[in-house]
C-alpha positions as CSV (number, residue, x, y, z in Angstrom):
1,M,-76.4,-38.5,-21.1
2,S,-79.6,-37.8,-23.1
3,V,-78.2,-35.0,-25.3
4,N,-77.9,-36.1,-28.9
5,A,-74.6,-36.4,-30.7
6,R,-75.0,-33.2,-32.7
7,E,-75.7,-31.1,-29.6
8,R,-72.5,-32.5,-28.0
9,L,-70.3,-30.8,-30.6
10,I,-69.5,-27.2,-29.8
11,V,-67.8,-25.3,-32.7
12,A,-65.5,-22.6,-31.5
13,L,-66.0,-19.5,-33.6
14,D,-62.4,-18.3,-33.1
15,L,-62.7,-15.8,-36.0
16,P,-61.7,-12.1,-36.3
17,T,-65.0,-10.6,-37.3
18,V,-68.7,-11.0,-36.9
19,K,-69.0,-11.2,-40.7
20,A,-66.6,-14.2,-40.7
21,A,-68.6,-15.8,-38.0
22,E,-71.9,-15.2,-39.8
23,D,-70.4,-16.8,-42.9
24,M,-69.2,-19.8,-41.0
25,V,-72.6,-20.4,-39.3
26,M,-74.2,-20.1,-42.7
27,R,-71.9,-22.7,-44.2
28,L,-72.4,-25.1,-41.3
29,G,-76.2,-24.8,-41.4
30,D,-78.1,-27.4,-39.4
31,T,-75.0,-29.5,-39.0
32,V,-74.0,-27.5,-35.9
33,S,-76.4,-26.3,-33.2
34,F,-74.0,-25.2,-30.5
35,Y,-71.3,-22.5,-30.8
36,K,-68.6,-21.1,-28.6
37,I,-67.7,-17.4,-28.6
38,G,-64.4,-16.4,-26.9
39,Y,-62.4,-13.3,-26.4
40,Q,-61.5,-12.7,-30.1
41,L,-65.0,-12.5,-31.4
42,A,-66.6,-11.2,-28.2
43,F,-64.4,-8.1,-28.4
44,A,-65.2,-7.6,-32.1
45,G,-69.0,-7.4,-31.7
46,G,-69.6,-11.0,-30.8
47,L,-72.0,-10.4,-27.9
48,P,-74.8,-8.9,-30.0
49,F,-74.0,-11.7,-32.5
50,A,-74.4,-14.3,-29.7
51,A,-77.8,-12.9,-28.8
52,G,-78.8,-13.3,-32.5
53,L,-77.7,-16.9,-32.5
54,I,-79.7,-17.6,-29.4
55,A,-82.8,-15.9,-31.0
56,A,-82.3,-18.1,-34.0
57,G,-82.5,-21.3,-31.9
58,K,-78.8,-22.0,-31.5
59,Q,-77.1,-22.7,-28.2
60,V,-74.2,-20.4,-27.2
61,F,-71.2,-21.1,-24.9
62,L,-69.6,-17.8,-23.9
63,D,-66.0,-18.6,-23.1
64,L,-65.2,-15.4,-21.2
65,K,-63.3,-17.0,-18.2
66,L,-64.4,-14.5,-15.7
67,H,-62.2,-13.9,-12.7
68,D,-62.5,-10.8,-10.5
69,I,-63.8,-9.7,-7.1
70,G,-67.0,-11.4,-6.2
71,N,-69.4,-8.5,-6.8
72,T,-68.0,-7.9,-10.3
73,V,-68.3,-11.6,-11.2
74,Q,-71.8,-11.9,-9.8
75,K,-73.1,-8.8,-11.8
76,G,-71.4,-9.9,-14.9
77,V,-73.0,-13.4,-14.7
78,E,-76.4,-11.8,-14.1
79,A,-76.1,-9.9,-17.3
80,V,-75.0,-13.0,-19.3
81,A,-77.9,-15.0,-17.8
82,Q,-80.4,-12.5,-19.2
83,M,-79.0,-13.2,-22.7
84,G,-80.1,-16.8,-22.7
85,A,-76.6,-18.3,-23.1
86,T,-76.2,-22.0,-22.2
87,F,-72.7,-22.1,-20.8
88,L,-70.4,-19.4,-19.3
89,T,-66.8,-20.1,-18.1
90,V,-65.2,-18.7,-15.0
91,H,-61.8,-19.5,-13.6
92,A,-62.1,-22.2,-11.0
93,Y,-61.1,-20.1,-8.0
94,P,-63.4,-20.5,-5.0
95,Q,-64.5,-16.9,-4.6
96,T,-65.1,-16.6,-8.3
97,M,-67.1,-19.8,-8.5
98,K,-69.2,-18.9,-5.5
99,A,-70.1,-15.5,-7.0
100,A,-70.9,-17.0,-10.4
101,V,-73.3,-19.5,-8.9
102,E,-75.0,-16.7,-7.0
103,G,-75.2,-14.6,-10.2
104,K,-76.9,-17.3,-12.3
105,Q,-79.7,-18.0,-9.8
106,G,-83.2,-18.1,-11.4
107,S,-81.8,-18.7,-14.9
108,T,-81.0,-21.7,-17.2
109,L,-77.4,-20.5,-17.5
110,R,-74.8,-23.2,-16.6
111,I,-71.5,-22.2,-15.0
112,L,-68.4,-24.0,-16.1
113,G,-65.2,-23.8,-14.0
114,V,-62.0,-23.7,-16.0
115,T,-59.6,-25.9,-14.0
116,V,-56.3,-25.7,-15.8
117,L,-55.9,-24.4,-19.4
118,T,-55.2,-27.2,-21.9
119,S,-52.2,-25.2,-23.2
120,Y,-50.5,-25.7,-19.7
121,D,-48.4,-28.7,-18.6
122,D,-46.6,-29.3,-15.3
123,S,-43.6,-27.1,-16.3
124,D,-46.0,-24.2,-17.0
125,L,-47.6,-24.6,-13.5
126,A,-44.1,-24.7,-11.9
127,A,-43.2,-21.5,-13.7
128,A,-46.4,-19.9,-12.4
129,G,-45.6,-20.8,-8.8
130,F,-47.7,-23.9,-8.3
131,D,-46.1,-26.7,-6.3
132,M,-48.3,-29.5,-7.8
133,T,-48.9,-31.3,-11.1
134,V,-51.7,-30.4,-13.5
135,G,-53.6,-33.5,-12.4
136,E,-53.4,-32.6,-8.7
137,L,-54.5,-29.0,-9.3
138,V,-57.4,-30.1,-11.6
139,A,-58.6,-32.5,-9.0
140,A,-58.5,-30.0,-6.2
141,R,-60.4,-27.4,-8.2
142,A,-62.9,-30.0,-9.4
143,A,-63.7,-30.9,-5.8
144,Q,-64.2,-27.2,-4.9
145,A,-66.4,-26.7,-7.9
146,R,-68.6,-29.7,-6.9
147,D,-69.0,-28.4,-3.4
148,M,-70.0,-24.9,-4.6
149,G,-72.7,-26.1,-6.9
150,V,-70.9,-25.3,-10.2
151,D,-72.7,-27.0,-13.2
152,G,-69.6,-28.4,-14.9
153,L,-66.0,-28.2,-15.7
154,V,-63.7,-27.4,-18.6
155,C,-60.9,-29.9,-18.6
156,S,-58.6,-31.7,-21.0
157,P,-60.0,-35.0,-22.4
158,E,-57.2,-36.9,-20.7
159,E,-58.5,-35.7,-17.3
160,A,-62.1,-36.6,-17.9
161,T,-62.0,-40.2,-16.6
162,N,-60.4,-39.2,-13.3
163,L,-62.7,-36.3,-12.8
164,R,-65.8,-38.6,-13.1
165,G,-64.8,-39.9,-9.7
166,V,-64.6,-36.4,-8.2
167,I,-67.5,-34.4,-9.6
168,A,-71.2,-34.7,-8.9
169,P,-73.2,-37.0,-11.3
170,S,-75.2,-33.9,-12.5
171,M,-72.0,-32.0,-13.5
172,V,-70.9,-31.9,-17.2
173,L,-67.4,-32.1,-18.6
174,V,-66.6,-29.9,-21.5
175,T,-63.4,-30.7,-23.3
176,P,-61.3,-28.5,-25.6
177,G,-58.1,-29.8,-27.1
178,I,-60.1,-32.1,-29.5
179,R,-58.2,-33.0,-32.7
180,P,-59.5,-35.5,-35.2
181,A,-56.9,-38.0,-36.4
182,G,-54.4,-36.3,-38.7
183,S,-55.1,-32.7,-37.5
184,A,-52.3,-30.4,-36.4
185,T,-52.0,-30.0,-32.6
186,G,-51.4,-26.2,-32.7
187,D,-50.7,-24.7,-29.3
188,Q,-52.6,-27.4,-27.4
189,K,-50.5,-29.8,-25.3
190,R,-53.2,-32.1,-23.9
191,I,-55.2,-33.4,-26.8
192,M,-57.4,-36.3,-27.9
193,T,-59.5,-37.5,-30.8
194,P,-63.3,-37.0,-30.6
195,A,-64.1,-40.7,-30.1
196,K,-61.5,-41.2,-27.4
197,A,-62.6,-38.1,-25.5
198,I,-66.2,-39.4,-25.4
199,Q,-65.1,-42.8,-24.3
200,A,-63.0,-41.1,-21.6
201,G,-66.1,-39.4,-20.2
202,A,-66.5,-36.1,-21.9
203,D,-70.0,-34.8,-22.3
204,Y,-69.3,-31.9,-24.8
205,L,-66.5,-31.5,-27.3
206,V,-65.2,-28.1,-28.3
207,V,-63.6,-28.0,-31.7
208,G,-62.3,-24.9,-33.5
209,R,-59.6,-25.0,-36.1
210,P,-60.3,-28.5,-37.4
211,V,-63.8,-27.3,-38.4
212,V,-63.5,-23.6,-39.2
213,E,-60.2,-23.9,-41.1
214,A,-61.3,-27.0,-43.0
215,R,-61.8,-26.9,-46.8
216,D,-65.3,-28.1,-46.2
217,P,-66.3,-27.1,-42.6
218,K,-69.7,-28.8,-42.9
219,A,-68.2,-32.2,-43.8
220,A,-65.6,-31.8,-41.0
221,A,-68.3,-31.2,-38.5
222,D,-70.4,-34.1,-39.8
223,Q,-67.4,-36.4,-39.4
224,I,-66.9,-35.4,-35.8
225,V,-70.6,-35.9,-35.0
226,G,-70.3,-39.4,-36.6
227,E,-67.4,-40.2,-34.3
228,I,-69.4,-39.0,-31.3
229,E,-72.4,-41.2,-32.3
230,Q,-70.2,-44.3,-32.7
231,A,-68.3,-43.7,-29.4
232,S,-71.6,-43.2,-27.6
233,A,-73.2,-46.3,-28.9
């Protein structure tokens, strides 16, 4: 892909306050150009903050994982599209994806379908009533997303290679669960290093704690960008 290595790193601002997020963005400076805002920050004033980031020339990934009746999803996506966000997540259920694609029409917003959360494994799916493995469910949802015109998928890095054979060439793969060598895994069950994730076929890497909790976040981000550059060469 033509996107440069720095733009392929998305730092997750999983922080409790806008002030904490502002401080982190200031510390990271030009090292990071793309940020993810999820529930925690969104519900603490993060949406106006996101608009400010966009106005300042940063790219924003709103990880809101929308899933509701079609009309509600469509109207919500229309509102996000007006903000100028780059990515928005929805759960990869057919009705939800269809409504999201309709809602983003005429904008540059790209819809990402969340296949199976990276904190889930086969036993978690069984407990939720699914009679299939994580890999089988991810593949099924990926095919539906492709057929509905969704712009990309959120998947674990270990699934990226297989999904390349399912999705359309224009679709992007965005992978959380990225942990540089030596990092704690936390609550993620399906993880990979930045270099291995790029080699597996990931387009964008979402990294949170290994950057925002690092003693030197800027250095941590630079190291990951370096890994992406080497793996992309």
